[in-house]
C-alpha positions as CSV (number, residue, x, y, z in Angstrom):
1,M,129.3,-26.4,-41.8
2,S,129.7,-25.7,-38.1
3,K,127.3,-26.9,-35.4
4,R,126.4,-23.3,-34.6
5,T,125.5,-22.6,-38.2
6,L,123.3,-25.7,-38.3
7,I,121.5,-24.6,-35.1
8,F,120.8,-21.1,-36.5
9,I,119.5,-22.7,-39.8
10,A,117.2,-25.0,-37.8
11,L,116.0,-22.1,-35.6
12,G,115.4,-20.0,-38.7
13,A,113.4,-22.7,-40.3
14,F,111.3,-23.1,-37.2
15,L,110.6,-19.4,-36.9
16,L,110.1,-18.7,-40.6
17,P,106.4,-19.8,-40.7
18,F,105.6,-17.6,-37.6
19,L,107.4,-14.6,-39.2
20,V,105.5,-15.1,-42.5
21,G,102.3,-15.6,-40.6
22,G,102.8,-12.5,-38.6
23,A,103.5,-10.5,-41.8
24,L,100.4,-11.9,-43.4
25,M,98.3,-11.0,-40.4
26,L,99.5,-7.4,-40.6
27,A,98.9,-7.2,-44.3
28,I,95.6,-9.1,-44.3
29,P,93.9,-8.5,-40.9
30,E,91.1,-11.0,-41.7
31,W,93.6,-13.8,-42.2
32,R,93.9,-15.8,-39.0
33,P,95.4,-19.4,-39.3
34,F,94.5,-20.4,-35.7
35,G,91.2,-18.6,-35.1
36,D,88.5,-16.5,-36.5
37,P,89.5,-13.7,-38.9
38,V,89.3,-10.1,-37.8
39,F,87.4,-8.0,-40.4
40,T,88.1,-4.4,-41.0
41,E,86.1,-1.6,-42.6
42,E,87.9,-2.4,-45.9
43,I,86.0,-5.0,-47.9
44,P,88.0,-8.3,-48.3
45,A,89.4,-9.1,-51.7
46,K,88.1,-12.7,-51.4
47,R,84.9,-14.0,-50.1
48,P,85.2,-13.9,-46.3
49,P,84.9,-17.1,-44.4
50,R,81.9,-17.6,-42.2
51,L,82.7,-16.9,-38.5
52,D,80.1,-19.5,-37.4
53,R,81.4,-22.4,-39.4
54,R,82.4,-24.4,-36.4
55,L,78.9,-24.1,-34.9
56,L,77.4,-25.0,-38.2
57,E,79.4,-28.2,-38.2
58,Q,78.7,-28.9,-34.5
59,H,74.9,-28.6,-35.0
60,A,74.7,-30.1,-38.5
61,G,71.5,-32.1,-39.0
62,K,69.9,-31.0,-35.8
63,P,66.4,-29.4,-35.7
64,I,66.6,-25.7,-34.9
65,G,65.0,-26.2,-31.5
66,E,67.7,-28.6,-30.5
67,A,70.4,-26.2,-31.7
68,I,68.9,-23.3,-29.7
69,A,68.6,-25.5,-26.6
70,A,72.2,-26.6,-26.8
71,M,73.5,-23.1,-27.3
72,R,71.4,-21.8,-24.3
73,A,72.8,-24.6,-22.2
74,A,76.4,-23.8,-23.2
75,H,75.8,-20.1,-22.5
76,E,74.4,-20.8,-19.0
77,A,77.3,-23.1,-18.3
78,A,79.8,-20.4,-19.3
79,L,78.0,-17.9,-17.1
80,A,78.1,-20.3,-14.1
81,K,81.8,-20.8,-14.7
82,D,82.5,-17.1,-15.1
83,P,79.7,-14.8,-13.9
84,S,81.6,-11.7,-15.2
85,L,80.5,-12.8,-18.7
86,A,76.9,-11.9,-17.9
87,P,75.7,-8.5,-19.3
88,V,75.3,-5.8,-16.6
89,A,71.5,-5.4,-16.1
90,V,70.3,-2.0,-15.0
91,A,67.3,-2.4,-12.8
92,P,64.6,0.2,-13.0
93,P,64.3,2.6,-10.1
94,A,62.4,1.0,-7.2
95,L,60.1,4.0,-7.1
96,L,58.6,3.2,-10.5
97,A,56.8,0.1,-9.1
98,M,55.2,2.1,-6.3
99,L,53.7,4.9,-8.3
100,P,50.1,4.9,-9.8
101,D,49.7,3.1,-13.1
102,A,48.7,6.4,-14.7
103,P,50.1,9.3,-16.8
104,L,51.4,12.5,-15.3
105,P,49.8,14.5,-13.8
106,F,48.3,11.7,-11.7
107,P,44.5,11.8,-11.8
108,A,42.8,12.3,-8.4
109,D,41.5,8.7,-8.4
110,A,44.8,7.1,-9.3
111,A,45.9,5.1,-6.3
112,P,49.6,4.3,-5.6
113,T,50.6,0.8,-6.4
114,D,52.5,0.6,-3.0
115,E,51.4,3.4,-0.7
116,A,53.3,2.1,2.3
117,G,56.5,1.9,0.2
118,L,56.0,5.4,-1.0
119,K,55.6,6.8,2.5
120,A,58.8,5.0,3.6
121,F,60.6,6.3,0.5
122,V,59.5,9.9,1.3
123,T,60.5,9.5,5.0
124,S,64.0,8.3,4.0
125,M,64.5,11.4,1.8
126,K,63.2,13.9,4.3
127,P,64.7,17.4,3.8
128,G,67.3,18.3,6.4
129,T,68.7,14.8,6.8
130,E,71.8,13.2,5.4
131,T,69.7,11.3,2.8
132,A,67.8,14.4,1.6
133,P,67.5,14.8,-2.2
134,S,70.5,16.6,-3.5
135,T,70.8,15.8,-7.2
136,P,68.2,16.7,-9.9
137,G,67.3,13.0,-10.2
138,E,66.7,12.6,-6.5
139,R,64.6,15.7,-6.3
140,W,62.5,14.5,-9.2
141,Q,61.9,11.2,-7.6
142,F,61.0,12.9,-4.3
143,N,58.5,15.1,-6.0
144,L,56.9,12.2,-7.9
145,A,56.5,10.3,-4.6
146,L,54.8,13.3,-3.0
147,A,52.5,13.8,-6.0
148,A,51.5,10.1,-5.9
149,L,50.6,10.5,-2.2
150,G,48.4,13.6,-3.0
151,V,50.7,16.2,-1.5
152,K,50.0,19.6,-3.0
153,P,52.9,21.4,-4.8
154,E,52.6,24.4,-2.5
155,D,53.3,22.2,0.5
156,I,56.7,21.1,-0.9
157,P,59.7,23.3,0.0
158,E,60.3,25.7,-2.8
159,A,64.0,24.8,-2.9
160,I,63.3,21.3,-4.0
161,R,59.8,21.7,-5.7
162,L,59.5,20.5,-9.3
163,Q,56.6,20.5,-11.7
164,T,54.7,17.2,-11.4
165,R,51.3,18.7,-12.4
166,P,52.0,20.0,-15.9
167,T,49.1,21.9,-17.6
168,P,47.6,20.4,-20.7
169,E,49.2,22.0,-23.8
170,S,45.8,22.4,-25.6
171,D,42.2,22.7,-24.5
172,T,40.9,21.9,-28.0
173,Y,42.9,18.9,-29.1
174,P,40.2,16.2,-29.2
175,V,42.2,13.0,-28.8
176,R,42.7,11.1,-25.6
177,L,44.9,8.0,-25.2
178,S,42.6,5.5,-23.4
179,P,44.2,2.5,-21.8
180,R,42.9,-1.0,-22.6
181,Q,43.3,-3.9,-20.1
182,Q,45.3,-6.9,-21.5
183,E,48.1,-9.2,-20.5
184,L,50.4,-9.1,-23.5
185,A,54.1,-9.6,-23.2
186,G,56.8,-8.5,-25.6
187,P,58.6,-8.6,-27.9
188,L,55.7,-7.9,-30.2
189,A,54.9,-7.7,-33.9
190,L,51.7,-6.5,-35.7
191,G,50.4,-7.7,-39.1
192,D,47.9,-9.6,-41.1
193,F,48.8,-13.2,-40.4
194,D,45.5,-14.7,-41.5
195,G,44.7,-12.8,-44.7
196,D,41.6,-11.0,-43.4
197,H,43.2,-7.5,-44.0
198,L,43.2,-6.8,-40.3
199,P,46.2,-6.9,-38.0
200,E,46.9,-9.7,-35.5
201,I,49.3,-9.4,-32.6
202,V,52.4,-11.7,-32.2
203,A,53.5,-11.6,-28.6
204,A,56.0,-13.2,-26.2
205,G,58.9,-13.1,-28.7
206,G,57.0,-15.1,-31.3
207,S,55.5,-17.8,-29.2
208,A,51.9,-16.4,-29.0
209,L,49.5,-15.1,-31.5
210,F,46.3,-13.1,-30.9
211,Q,43.4,-12.0,-33.0
212,V,41.7,-8.7,-32.0
213,G,38.0,-9.3,-31.4
214,E,35.1,-7.0,-30.8
215,G,35.8,-4.2,-28.3
216,G,39.5,-4.9,-28.3
217,T,39.2,-8.4,-26.8
218,L,42.1,-10.7,-27.5
219,V,41.4,-14.2,-28.9
220,G,44.4,-16.6,-28.6
221,L,45.4,-18.6,-31.6
222,D,47.4,-21.8,-31.5
223,G,49.7,-21.3,-34.5
224,L,52.8,-20.2,-32.7
225,Q,52.5,-22.2,-29.5
226,G,55.7,-24.1,-28.8
227,Q,57.9,-21.9,-30.9
228,E,61.2,-20.7,-29.3
229,P,60.8,-17.0,-28.4
230,G,63.3,-14.4,-29.8
231,D,64.4,-10.9,-29.2
232,G,63.1,-9.4,-32.4
233,L,60.1,-10.1,-34.7
234,H,60.0,-9.3,-38.4
235,P,56.9,-10.1,-40.3
236,G,57.0,-10.5,-44.1
237,D,55.2,-12.5,-46.8
238,F,58.3,-14.0,-48.2
239,D,56.5,-16.8,-50.1
240,G,53.9,-14.4,-51.6
241,D,50.8,-16.4,-50.6
242,G,49.0,-13.5,-49.1
243,D,49.6,-14.0,-45.4
244,L,52.6,-12.9,-43.3
245,D,55.4,-15.2,-42.4
246,L,57.7,-14.4,-39.4
247,Y,61.5,-14.0,-39.1
248,V,62.5,-14.4,-35.4
249,S,65.9,-12.9,-34.5
250,R,67.9,-13.8,-31.5
251,R,70.8,-12.4,-29.5
252,H,74.0,-14.1,-28.1
253,R,74.7,-16.3,-31.1
254,L,71.4,-18.2,-30.8
255,P,70.2,-19.0,-34.4
256,D,67.4,-17.0,-35.9
257,S,64.3,-18.7,-37.2
258,L,62.2,-18.3,-40.4
259,L,58.6,-19.4,-39.7
260,R,56.4,-20.1,-42.7
261,N,52.7,-19.4,-42.3
262,D,50.5,-21.9,-44.1
263,G,47.5,-19.6,-44.0
264,N,45.5,-22.1,-41.9
265,G,46.9,-21.2,-38.5
266,A,50.1,-23.2,-38.5
267,F,53.7,-22.1,-38.7
268,T,56.6,-24.3,-39.8
269,D,60.3,-23.6,-39.1
270,E,62.1,-23.4,-42.5
271,T,65.4,-21.9,-41.4
272,V,67.6,-24.8,-42.3
273,A,65.8,-26.0,-45.4
274,L,66.0,-22.5,-47.0
275,G,69.6,-21.8,-46.2
276,L,69.3,-19.3,-43.4
277,L,70.9,-21.2,-40.5
278,A,73.4,-18.9,-38.8
279,F,74.9,-18.4,-35.3
280,R,75.3,-14.7,-34.6
281,D,74.3,-11.9,-32.2
282,T,71.4,-10.6,-34.3
283,T,70.3,-7.1,-33.5
284,A,68.3,-6.1,-36.6
285,A,66.6,-7.5,-39.6
286,A,64.4,-6.3,-42.5
287,W,62.5,-7.8,-45.4
288,I,63.5,-6.0,-48.6
289,D,62.9,-6.8,-52.2
290,Y,66.1,-5.0,-53.2
291,D,66.0,-6.0,-56.9
292,Q,62.2,-5.7,-57.3
293,D,61.9,-9.2,-58.7
294,G,58.7,-9.8,-56.8
295,R,60.4,-12.0,-54.1
296,L,61.3,-10.6,-50.7
297,D,65.0,-10.7,-49.7
298,L,66.3,-10.6,-46.2
299,L,68.7,-8.1,-44.6
300,V,70.3,-9.2,-41.3
301,G,72.6,-7.1,-39.0
302,S,74.4,-8.2,-35.9
303,L,77.0,-7.1,-33.4
304,D,79.6,-9.8,-34.1
305,Q,79.4,-10.6,-37.8
306,P,79.3,-8.8,-41.1
307,L,75.9,-7.4,-42.4
308,E,74.3,-10.0,-44.7
309,L,71.8,-9.6,-47.6
310,Y,70.1,-12.9,-48.5
311,H,68.7,-13.0,-52.0
312,Q,65.6,-15.2,-52.5
313,T,65.9,-17.4,-55.6
314,S,63.0,-18.6,-57.7
315,A,63.2,-21.8,-55.8
316,G,62.4,-20.0,-52.5
317,T,65.9,-20.6,-51.0
318,F,68.2,-17.8,-49.8
319,Q,71.7,-17.0,-50.9
320,A,74.1,-14.6,-49.1
321,I,75.2,-11.9,-51.6
322,A,76.2,-8.9,-49.5
323,W,79.9,-9.3,-50.2
324,D,79.2,-9.8,-54.0
325,L,77.4,-6.4,-54.1
326,K,80.2,-4.7,-52.1
327,L,77.7,-4.2,-49.3
328,W,80.2,-4.5,-46.5
329,V,79.8,-3.7,-42.8
330,P,82.1,-5.9,-40.7
331,R,80.1,-5.8,-37.4
332,G,78.3,-3.6,-35.0
333,V,74.9,-3.1,-36.8
334,T,72.3,-2.1,-34.2
335,H,69.3,-0.8,-36.2
336,L,68.0,-1.0,-39.8
337,A,65.5,1.1,-41.6
338,V,64.3,0.6,-45.2
339,D,62.4,2.8,-47.6
340,D,62.6,4.2,-51.1
341,V,64.0,7.7,-50.2
342,N,64.6,9.0,-53.7
343,G,61.5,7.7,-55.5
344,D,63.3,5.5,-58.0
345,G,61.3,2.4,-57.1
346,Y,64.1,0.6,-55.3
347,P,64.5,0.4,-51.5
348,D,67.3,2.2,-49.8
349,L,68.9,1.3,-46.4
350,F,69.8,3.1,-43.2
351,L,72.3,1.3,-41.0
352,A,73.0,2.4,-37.4
353,R,76.1,1.1,-35.7
354,D,77.5,0.8,-32.2
355,S,80.5,2.8,-33.4
356,G,78.3,5.7,-34.4
357,K,79.5,5.4,-38.0
358,N,76.0,5.3,-39.5
359,R,75.2,5.1,-43.2
360,L,72.3,5.9,-45.5
361,L,72.9,3.7,-48.6
362,L,71.0,4.4,-51.9
363,S,70.3,1.5,-54.2
364,E,72.0,1.8,-57.5
365,P,70.6,-0.8,-59.9
366,A,72.6,-2.3,-62.7
367,D,72.0,-4.6,-65.7
368,L,74.3,-7.3,-64.3
369,W,73.4,-8.6,-60.8
370,S,77.1,-8.4,-59.8
371,D,77.3,-4.7,-60.6
372,W,74.4,-3.7,-58.3
373,R,75.6,-1.4,-55.6
374,F,74.5,0.6,-52.6
375,I,76.0,4.1,-52.6
376,A,76.4,6.2,-49.5
377,A,74.4,9.4,-49.3
378,E,75.6,12.6,-47.8
379,G,74.1,13.9,-44.5
380,P,74.5,14.3,-40.8
381,F,73.6,10.7,-39.8
382,E,75.6,10.7,-36.6
383,F,75.0,12.2,-33.2
384,P,77.8,14.3,-31.6
385,G,80.3,12.7,-29.2
386,D,79.8,9.0,-28.4
387,A,76.0,9.1,-28.6
388,T,74.7,6.3,-30.8
389,V,71.3,5.7,-32.4
390,S,68.7,4.0,-30.2
391,A,65.9,4.0,-32.8
392,A,65.4,5.0,-36.5
393,L,62.5,5.2,-38.9
394,F,61.7,6.6,-42.3
395,W,58.6,8.8,-42.2
396,D,56.8,11.0,-44.8
397,V,56.2,13.9,-42.4
398,D,54.8,16.3,-45.0
399,L,53.1,13.8,-47.4
400,D,55.3,14.8,-50.4
401,T,56.0,11.1,-51.0
402,R,59.7,11.6,-50.0
403,P,60.3,10.2,-46.6
404,E,62.3,12.0,-43.9
405,L,64.6,10.1,-41.6
406,L,64.1,10.4,-37.9
407,L,66.9,9.2,-35.5
408,A,66.9,9.0,-31.7
409,S,69.6,8.6,-29.2
410,A,69.5,7.3,-25.6
411,K,72.6,9.5,-24.8
412,T,72.5,13.3,-24.7
413,G,75.1,15.9,-24.0
414,P,75.2,19.6,-23.2
415,D,73.1,21.5,-25.7
416,A,72.6,18.3,-27.8
417,S,69.3,17.0,-28.9
418,S,68.3,13.4,-28.6
419,L,66.4,13.6,-31.9
420,R,67.6,14.3,-35.4
421,L,65.0,14.8,-38.2
422,L,66.7,14.7,-41.6
423,Q,65.2,15.9,-44.9
424,A,66.6,15.4,-48.4
425,D,66.8,18.2,-51.0
426,E,66.3,17.7,-54.7
427,H,70.0,16.6,-55.0
428,G,69.6,13.8,-52.4
429,T,71.7,15.6,-49.7
430,Y,70.2,15.4,-46.2
431,A,70.0,18.4,-43.9
432,D,69.0,18.5,-40.2
433,I,65.6,20.2,-39.7
434,T,65.1,19.1,-36.1
435,E,65.0,22.6,-34.6
436,A,62.9,24.1,-37.4
437,A,60.4,21.3,-36.9
438,G,60.2,21.9,-33.2
439,L,61.5,18.5,-32.2
440,T,64.7,19.4,-30.3
441,R,64.7,17.2,-27.1
442,G,67.1,17.1,-24.2
443,E,66.0,13.8,-22.5
444,P,67.1,10.4,-23.8
445,V,64.8,8.6,-26.3
446,L,64.6,4.9,-26.4
447,S,62.0,4.2,-29.1
448,L,59.9,5.8,-31.8
449,A,56.5,5.3,-33.5
450,V,54.1,7.4,-35.7
451,A,50.4,7.3,-36.1
452,D,47.6,9.7,-37.2
453,L,45.9,10.3,-33.9
454,D,43.4,13.0,-34.9
455,L,42.8,11.7,-38.5
456,D,43.9,14.9,-40.2
457,G,46.0,12.9,-42.7
458,Y,49.3,13.6,-41.0
459,E,51.1,11.1,-38.7
460,D,51.9,12.3,-35.2
461,L,54.9,11.2,-33.1
462,F,55.4,9.0,-30.0
463,L,58.6,9.0,-28.1
464,G,59.5,6.2,-25.6
465,T,61.8,7.4,-22.8
466,P,63.7,5.9,-19.8
467,A,62.1,5.1,-16.5
468,L,60.6,8.1,-14.6
469,S,60.9,10.3,-17.7
470,L,57.6,11.2,-19.4
471,N,56.9,9.4,-22.6
472,R,56.2,12.1,-25.2
473,V,53.6,12.8,-27.9
474,F,53.8,15.4,-30.6
475,A,51.1,16.6,-33.0
476,N,52.1,17.0,-36.7
477,Q,50.9,20.4,-37.8
478,G,50.2,19.7,-41.4
479,G,53.7,18.7,-42.2
480,L,55.0,22.2,-41.2
481,G,56.2,21.4,-37.7
482,F,55.3,19.8,-34.4
483,R,53.8,20.8,-31.1
484,P,53.8,18.9,-27.8
485,I,50.4,17.3,-26.8
486,T,51.7,14.8,-24.2
487,V,49.6,16.1,-21.3
488,A,46.6,17.0,-23.5
489,V,46.3,13.4,-24.8
490,Q,47.1,11.9,-21.4
491,G,50.2,10.1,-22.8
492,G,52.8,11.1,-20.2
493,Y,53.5,7.6,-18.7
494,L,56.7,7.1,-16.7
495,D,57.5,3.6,-17.9
496,E,60.9,2.7,-19.5
497,T,59.5,2.2,-23.0
498,V,61.9,0.1,-25.1
499,A,59.6,-0.4,-28.1
500,L,56.6,1.2,-29.6
501,L,54.2,-0.3,-32.2
502,T,51.2,1.4,-33.8
503,S,48.3,0.2,-36.0
504,D,44.6,0.4,-36.5
505,L,44.0,-2.9,-34.5
506,G,40.3,-2.8,-34.6
507,G,39.9,-1.7,-38.2
508,N,37.7,1.2,-36.9
509,G,39.9,4.1,-38.0
510,T,41.4,4.8,-34.6
511,A,45.1,4.4,-33.9
512,D,46.3,2.0,-31.3
513,C,49.8,2.2,-29.6
514,L,51.4,-0.8,-27.9
515,A,54.2,0.3,-25.6
516,V,56.6,-2.5,-24.6
517,K,58.2,-1.8,-21.2
518,S,61.7,-2.9,-20.2
519,D,60.3,-5.8,-18.1
520,G,58.4,-7.1,-21.2
521,R,54.9,-5.9,-20.0
522,V,52.8,-4.0,-22.6
523,R,50.7,-0.9,-22.3
524,W,47.9,-0.6,-24.9
525,L,46.6,2.9,-25.6
526,E,43.8,3.7,-28.0
527,A,43.4,7.1,-29.6
528,T,39.7,8.2,-28.9
529,G,37.9,11.4,-29.5
530,S,38.5,12.3,-33.1
531,S,35.3,12.8,-35.2
532,E,37.2,13.1,-38.5
533,P,36.2,10.7,-41.3
534,W,38.6,7.9,-42.4
535,L,39.2,5.1,-44.9
536,R,40.8,1.7,-44.4
537,L,42.1,0.4,-47.7
538,A,43.4,-3.1,-48.6
539,L,45.2,-3.6,-51.9
540,P,46.3,-7.3,-51.8
541,G,49.2,-8.2,-54.0
542,Q,50.5,-4.6,-54.5
543,R,54.1,-3.7,-54.0
544,A,55.5,-1.5,-51.3
545,G,55.7,2.1,-52.6
546,T,52.5,1.8,-54.6
547,R,51.0,5.3,-54.5
548,L,47.3,6.3,-53.8
549,V,46.1,9.7,-54.9
550,I,43.0,10.3,-52.8
551,T,40.6,13.2,-53.8
552,T,37.9,14.2,-51.2
553,R,35.4,17.0,-50.9
554,D,34.6,18.8,-47.7
555,R,31.2,20.1,-46.6
556,D,31.7,23.2,-48.7
557,W,32.4,21.0,-51.8
558,V,36.0,22.1,-51.8
559,A,38.3,19.4,-53.3
560,H,41.4,18.2,-51.3
561,T,44.0,15.8,-52.6
562,Q,46.6,13.7,-50.7
563,T,49.1,11.1,-51.8
564,R,49.9,8.1,-49.7
565,R,52.3,5.2,-50.3
566,L,51.9,1.6,-49.3
567,G,54.3,0.3,-46.7
568,P,55.5,-3.3,-46.4
569,E,51.9,-4.4,-46.0
570,P,49.2,-3.6,-48.6
571,T,46.8,-2.1,-46.1
572,L,46.5,1.4,-44.5
573,T,44.1,3.6,-42.6
574,V,43.9,7.1,-44.0
575,G,42.5,10.1,-42.1
576,L,40.5,12.3,-44.4
577,A,40.9,15.6,-42.5
578,G,37.3,16.7,-42.9
579,G,36.7,15.2,-46.3
580,E,33.0,14.1,-46.1
581,S,33.0,12.3,-49.4
582,V,35.6,10.4,-51.3
583,E,35.4,11.5,-54.9
584,K,38.2,9.3,-56.4
585,I,41.2,7.1,-55.6
586,E,43.8,6.6,-58.2
587,V,46.4,3.9,-57.8
588,L,49.8,4.4,-59.4
589,P,53.0,2.3,-59.4
590,P,55.9,3.4,-57.2
591,T,57.3,5.3,-60.2
592,G,55.7,6.8,-63.3
593,T,52.4,8.6,-64.0
594,E,50.3,5.8,-65.6
595,V,47.3,5.1,-63.4
596,I,46.9,1.3,-62.6
597,K,43.2,1.7,-61.7
598,S,40.8,4.4,-60.5
599,F,38.0,4.0,-58.0
600,D,35.1,6.5,-57.7
601,S,32.7,7.4,-54.9
602,L,33.9,5.4,-51.9
603,A,32.0,5.7,-48.7
604,P,34.1,7.0,-45.7
605,N,34.4,5.4,-42.3
606,Q,34.7,1.8,-43.5
607,M,37.2,-0.6,-45.1
608,H,37.4,-1.1,-48.8
609,L,39.0,-4.0,-50.7
610,L,40.5,-2.5,-53.9
611,A,40.9,-5.3,-56.4
612,L,43.8,-4.6,-58.8
613,P,45.7,-6.5,-61.4
614,K,49.0,-8.0,-60.3
615,P,51.6,-5.3,-60.9
616,P,54.3,-6.0,-63.5
617,L,57.8,-6.4,-62.3
618,P,60.6,-4.1,-63.3
619,R,63.2,-5.4,-65.8
620,A,65.0,-8.5,-64.5
621,V,68.5,-7.6,-63.3
622,V,69.4,-10.6,-61.1
623,P,69.4,-14.2,-62.5
624,V,67.5,-16.9,-60.7
625,D,70.6,-18.1,-58.9
626,A,73.5,-15.7,-58.4
627,P,76.8,-17.6,-58.6
628,T,77.8,-17.2,-55.0
629,D,80.1,-19.7,-53.2
630,P,78.1,-22.5,-51.7
631,A,77.3,-22.5,-48.0
632,P,79.0,-25.1,-45.8
633,A,77.4,-28.5,-46.1
634,S,76.2,-28.4,-42.5
635,A,74.0,-25.4,-43.3
636,E,72.3,-27.2,-46.1
637,K,71.2,-30.4,-44.3
């Protein structure tokens, strides 16, 4: 054999592994021998490896606080070495900090926060100069500055004059949004953390807890002091002891935390002990009893790793089973919403993605746990062009017990609405009813929330918008459509509102709205002025989806009936729309017609604790421990 032949044989032997490896990488994109796999939209044939396995090994045995501190230090060191890695932060317009802290139109007694700054701003944009306002955005800022300084519209040149003193949409709508003074900081969560059937406020990303006292005063509690703050807060009673626990999600591959509430004011981090330690860029999470076994499971979405569903076992630990159920989203989840949209008693999932490839997945139960599936529904779940979902919620607009799906986008295009209200027909196909409902909007929307402002029984709508754009409020007209009431209720603030939360914080029947601004500060608005009667109902131990059929009689003794469903928490405030007496409340399970219990003659305008037997569970379909592959040893220490 010649020397040249031997050289070619040796060279071929050297290159063969690389050629085979390249072919495997083309055939199986997630196979990467020298780095993390790259997952595609196609579900892998074998259980995919964990992308954070190296970090799990690196931080094995460490308390969660140490792992977070180490990851933050590494992140800061990387930024110091390469500042281009830092996300581009968009500062709010300088004008926003100078304007009055008041809704538009500015009241006569609303003083500018920085009058000298406003005057300098106006002078710099004087018409006829090179810096005169030329774009629509510049003209709007110029008009806002003049309005804040008390300049009358007729004194502004007509060519650049814009409407900064809108007329109230209604002279008869009774509700006004009254601001409450407080010093809360976001991110926020609301819920009953002490078992008294009234909501508390978790603030500062999960590092502060407040009880709402008389007159809306805040009483600080010590339970969350010292906890590492996060970017998202997700309350849920995962251990079923009657008080809410807290899942804290974090961005930039910092580990999330599961905080167990002991009911006596203390929270303990159980993340590692219960099998939930992970390092990912978490953007969304939701508690969901997907199999209705009476134990909450956890759904977690992130930008950099596959969607995960953690099944809670009878021992209270969590197992990752998304791949087993063919629930596969490789990356890019930005928002999650959960509800039973088809009334079968099992929760369904809406997933929004940064690619715009959004999905509504309907739960399809099975006798064997491994045969359980989530089937994609049909509908227009995407915005046109490259617009992505900025907020999503399920919402029973017309009280027919079938929730609609409301989507918002922070991007808009020509002739494109930033809202999409979707309604399902009897076949489960979703259609766009935005225009028919009167919700077509042109400006970007950052956040959504609903609350019954006037206590007519139907929830009204809040929209959070970018800086210097009016936050919006719409009245629900008996489930038949919406009309704007922003100016009438004095809700047209100009903050960049990145999150909205609503609840009856005082237990007095009035809706409260907490608006989180882009800088973390919080605006608290209370709906005042409605004289309609109401009920606050607490049904401890009852499942989400439990139905309440409420029969009232008005002053003319005419009977009215409305059906409401429990959400994740077993409490709700119900506006009675003129019902002066509550004749009967029937409690029914999520499905079926058999009444669990009936309550007669309840007095309105107060809270009632409805004692009920513990609901039976649906047939068992998932064994105590699904036979999934074990997590890495480092995650179990």
